[in-house]
C-alpha positions in Angstrom: 0.0 0.0 0.0 1.4 3.4 -1.0 2.3 5.8 1.9 0.0 8.7 2.4 1.4 11.5 4.5 -0.7 12.8 7.3 -3.1 15.6 6.2 -2.3 17.4 9.5 1.5 17.3 9.2 1.9 21.1 9.1 -0.4 22.0 11.9 1.8 21.5 15.0 5.4 22.1 13.7 7.1 25.4 14.1 8.9 26.7 11.0 11.7 29.3 11.1 13.3 31.4 8.4 16.8 30.4 7.6 18.8 33.6 8.0 17.7 36.2 5.5 16.9 33.7 2.8 13.5 32.7 1.5 13.7 29.2 3.0 12.0 28.1 6.2 13.1 25.0 8.0 11.2 22.9 10.5 12.4 23.8 14.0 13.4 20.1 14.4 15.2 18.4 11.6 16.0 14.7 11.3 19.7 13.8 11.1 20.6 10.4 9.5 24.1 10.2 11.1 23.2 7.0 13.0 20.5 4.3 12.5 20.1 4.5 8.7 23.0 2.4 7.5 23.1 -1.1 6.0 23.7 -2.5 9.6 20.4 -1.1 10.7 16.9 -2.5 10.2 15.6 -1.0 7.0 11.9 -1.2 8.0 12.6 0.7 11.2 14.6 3.4 9.3 11.7 3.7 6.9 9.2 4.1 9.7 11.3 6.8 11.4 11.3 8.9 8.1 7.6 8.5 7.7 6.9 9.4 11.4 9.1 12.5 11.1 7.4 13.7 7.9 3.9 13.1 9.3 5.0 15.2 12.3 5.9 18.2 10.1 9.6 17.6 9.9 10.6 18.7 6.4 14.4 18.7 6.6 16.4 15.5 6.3 20.2 15.8 6.9 22.7 13.4 5.5 26.4 13.3 4.5 28.5 11.2 2.2 30.0 9.1 5.0 26.9 8.4 7.0 26.2 4.7 7.6 27.8 2.4 8.4 29.2 1.6 6.0 29.9 5.0 4.6 27.4 5.9 1.9 24.8 3.4 3.0 22.6 6.0 4.8 22.3 8.0 1.5 21.5 4.8 -0.4 18.9 3.7 2.1 17.4 7.1 2.2 17.2 7.2 -1.6 15.3 3.9 -1.6 12.9 5.2 1.0 12.5 8.4 -0.9 11.6 6.6 -4.1 9.5 3.9 -2.5 7.4 6.3 -0.3 8.0 9.9 -1.0 7.9 10.4 -4.8 4.9 12.6 -4.5 6.4 14.7 -1.7 9.9 15.6 -2.9 9.0 19.2 -3.3 7.9 19.4 0.3 11.3 18.2 1.5 14.6 19.8 2.2 17.3 17.2 1.6 20.9 18.0 2.5 24.3 16.3 2.2 27.9 17.1 3.0 31.4 16.2 2.2 34.6 17.0 4.1 35.5 13.8 6.0 37.2 10.7 4.8 35.1 8.9 2.2 37.5 6.8 0.0 41.2 5.9 -0.1 43.9 8.1 -1.6 44.6 11.8 -1.7 41.3 12.8 -3.3 38.8 11.2 -0.8 38.9 13.7 2.0 38.9 17.4 3.0 38.0 20.3 0.7 39.5 20.2 -2.8 37.4 20.8 -5.9 38.2 17.2 -7.0 36.9 15.7 -3.8 33.8 17.9 -3.4 32.6 17.5 -7.0 33.2 13.7 -7.0 31.5 13.4 -3.7 28.3 15.2 -4.6 28.1 13.3 -7.8 28.3 10.0 -5.8 25.7 11.3 -3.3 23.2 12.1 -6.0 23.6 8.7 -7.6 23.2 7.0 -4.2 20.0 8.9 -3.5 18.8 8.8 -7.2 18.3 12.6 -7.1 19.0 15.3 -9.7 19.9 17.8 -7.0 20.0 18.2 -3.2 18.5 21.3 -1.5 21.6 22.1 0.6 25.2 20.9 0.2 27.7 21.6 3.0 31.4 21.6 3.2 31.6 19.4 6.3 34.8 20.8 8.0 37.5 23.4 7.3 40.5 22.2 5.3 43.8 23.6 6.6 45.6 22.6 3.3 43.2 23.7 0.6 42.7 27.5 -0.1 39.3 28.5 1.2 38.7 30.2 -2.1 39.0 26.9 -4.0 36.5 25.2 -1.6 34.0 28.1 -1.8 34.3 28.4 -5.6 33.4 24.8 -5.8 30.3 25.3 -3.7 29.4 28.2 -6.0 30.0 26.0 -9.1 27.6 23.3 -7.7 24.8 25.8 -7.4 25.4 27.0 -10.9 25.5 23.5 -12.3 22.1 22.8 -10.6 23.4 20.0 -8.4 22.4 21.9 -5.2 20.0 24.8 -4.6 21.9 26.2 -1.6 25.2 25.8 0.1 26.4 25.8 3.7 29.3 25.1 6.0 29.8 23.0 9.1 32.2 23.0 12.0 33.8 26.4 11.0 34.9 28.6 13.8 33.8 32.3 13.8 36.8 33.8 11.9 36.8 30.9 9.3 33.0 31.2 8.9 33.2 35.0 8.3 35.8 34.5 5.6 33.8 31.7 3.9 30.6 33.8 4.0 32.4 36.8 2.5 33.9 34.7 -0.4 30.5 33.2 -1.2 28.8 36.6 -1.1 31.4 37.9 -3.6 30.8 34.9 -5.8 27.0 35.6 -5.8 26.1 32.4 -4.0 25.3 33.4 -0.4 25.9 30.9 2.4 22.5 29.7 3.5 23.4 28.0 6.8 26.1 26.8 9.2 25.9 23.5 11.1 27.9 23.5 14.3 27.9 21.2 17.3 26.0 23.0 20.0 24.3 21.9 23.2 24.2 22.8 26.9 27.4 20.9 27.3 29.2 22.4 24.2 28.8 26.1 23.9 31.8 27.3 21.8 29.4 28.8 19.2 28.5 31.5 21.8 32.1 32.9 21.6 31.5 34.8 18.3 30.0 32.4 15.8 26.4 33.1 16.5 27.1 36.8 16.3 28.7 36.3 12.9 25.8 34.3 11.6 23.2 36.8 13.0 25.0 39.8 11.5 25.5 38.1 8.2 22.0 36.7 7.9 23.1 33.1 7.8 21.0 30.4 9.4 22.2 28.0 12.1 21.3 24.3 12.7 22.8 22.6 15.7 23.9 19.0 15.7 24.4 16.8 18.8 21.9 18.9 20.8 21.6 16.2 23.4 25.4 15.7 23.7 25.1 12.2 22.4 22.3 11.4 24.8 23.8 12.8 28.0 21.1 15.5 28.2 18.4 12.9 28.8 17.6 10.8 31.8 19.2 7.8 30.2 22.5 7.9 32.2 21.2 9.0 35.6 21.2 5.5 37.0 24.1 3.8 35.1 24.8 2.9 31.5 21.9 1.1 29.8 22.8 -2.0 27.7 21.1 -0.5 24.6 22.9 2.9 25.0 25.3 4.4 22.5 28.1 4.0 25.1 27.4 0.3 25.6 26.9 -0.5 21.9 29.6 1.5 20.2 31.5 3.9 22.5 33.0 5.7 19.6 31.7 9.3 20.0 30.6 8.9 23.6 32.7 6.9 25.9 32.2 5.6 29.4 35.0 7.9 30.6 32.9 10.9 29.5 30.2 10.0 32.1 32.0 11.3 35.2 30.5 12.0 38.6 30.6 15.7 37.9 28.7 15.2 34.6 26.1 13.0 36.3 25.6 15.6 39.0 24.9 18.3 36.4 22.5 16.1 34.5 20.7 15.3 37.7 20.3 19.0 38.6 19.2 19.8 35.1 16.7 17.0 35.2 15.2 18.3 38.5 15.0 21.8 37.1 13.3 20.5 33.9 10.6 19.0 36.2 10.0 22.5 37.6 9.3 23.7 34.1 7.0 20.7 33.6 9.3 19.3 31.0 11.5 16.3 30.6 15.2 17.0 30.4 15.4 16.1 26.7 12.6 18.6 26.0 14.3 21.4 28.0 17.6 20.8 26.3 16.1 21.1 22.9 14.0 24.1 23.8 17.1 25.8 25.4 18.7 25.9 21.9 15.5 27.1 20.2 15.1 30.0 22.7 17.7 31.8 20.5 16.0 33.0 17.3 19.4 32.8 15.5 19.0 29.0 15.7 16.9 28.0 12.7 16.6 24.4 13.5 17.9 21.6 15.8 19.0 18.3 14.4 17.6 15.3 16.3 18.4 11.7 15.8 16.2 8.7 16.4 16.6 4.9 16.7 12.8 4.4 16.8 9.7 6.3 15.6 8.5 7.0 19.2 11.5 9.2 19.8 10.5 11.6 17.1 7.0 12.1 18.6 8.6 12.6 22.0 11.2 15.1 20.8 8.5 17.3 19.2 7.0 17.9 22.7 9.9 20.4 23.3 8.0 22.9 21.1 5.3 23.2 23.8 7.6 25.5 25.8 10.7 27.2 24.2 10.6 30.3 26.4 12.9 30.8 29.3 12.8 33.7 31.9 16.1 35.4 32.7 16.0 33.7 36.1 15.6 30.3 34.5 18.6 30.9 32.2 20.6 32.1 35.2 19.8 28.9 37.1 20.8 26.7 34.1 24.1 28.6 33.6 24.9 28.1 37.3 24.3 24.4 37.0 26.5 24.1 33.9 29.5 26.1 35.3 
């Protein structure tokens, strides 16, 4: 039976303008970093995408190396897209990125024109798409001139392979240079994707000001600090947690007594706001209007529905923010 999207999918979701562009993004976007590779259950991945779209999430974020194995998240997403979403492509924002290691040799990493052009061509083939909506350079390249990387992003727009371009993991000074170059080329930078959460706040030291002043959107990844900003680790490490199953990006050594104490205090404060910690952590990011969207991940459809509850209260008083800052110090 063909998938029919919910008729009410746009009723509850919040949409925010991306910088000074004409594009709006759903306040929550779905990241396919984990749980969509060949090692995962395809039926579950498919249900997660459907649940997200039915809930009003329109932005689906990928990268060339997402999986595992690398490339498999794009391939699986492409299959889901063509099996279930052929009639909804124009209602979706699909993004991909390149900048991390994807294949062997000197041309499979970083930010050269050779790598970026080849990578986007491969991504389009895997997803069976003519274009993506946003293509990012995934991280700064210390060896390739920034002008080469930005000219390549400009070229991709002019070739019709992407509608917009963005950058990810760029610090404030690097981001300003990249934005200036793209403006000179006539292809403005649409969006920046940094790591940002209550536990990782480097973007507040200049980057958010740059983006706000330049009219560039911001979408934060790892908003829950790999699951730390939930109640998951308050009573030990669950067997099905990311720490127990992979331990690559979040290790047991990261979960110190000091961290647990902060999580516990944040959890209690969230209860005072009539929220779960996960909802407060997402809402805390969205309190800043410079944040266009927050990237969430999910290993099951129910997590999508739960995450969206954060939109019920994204306002914080000055006193509440002060309390949170005191906990995080």
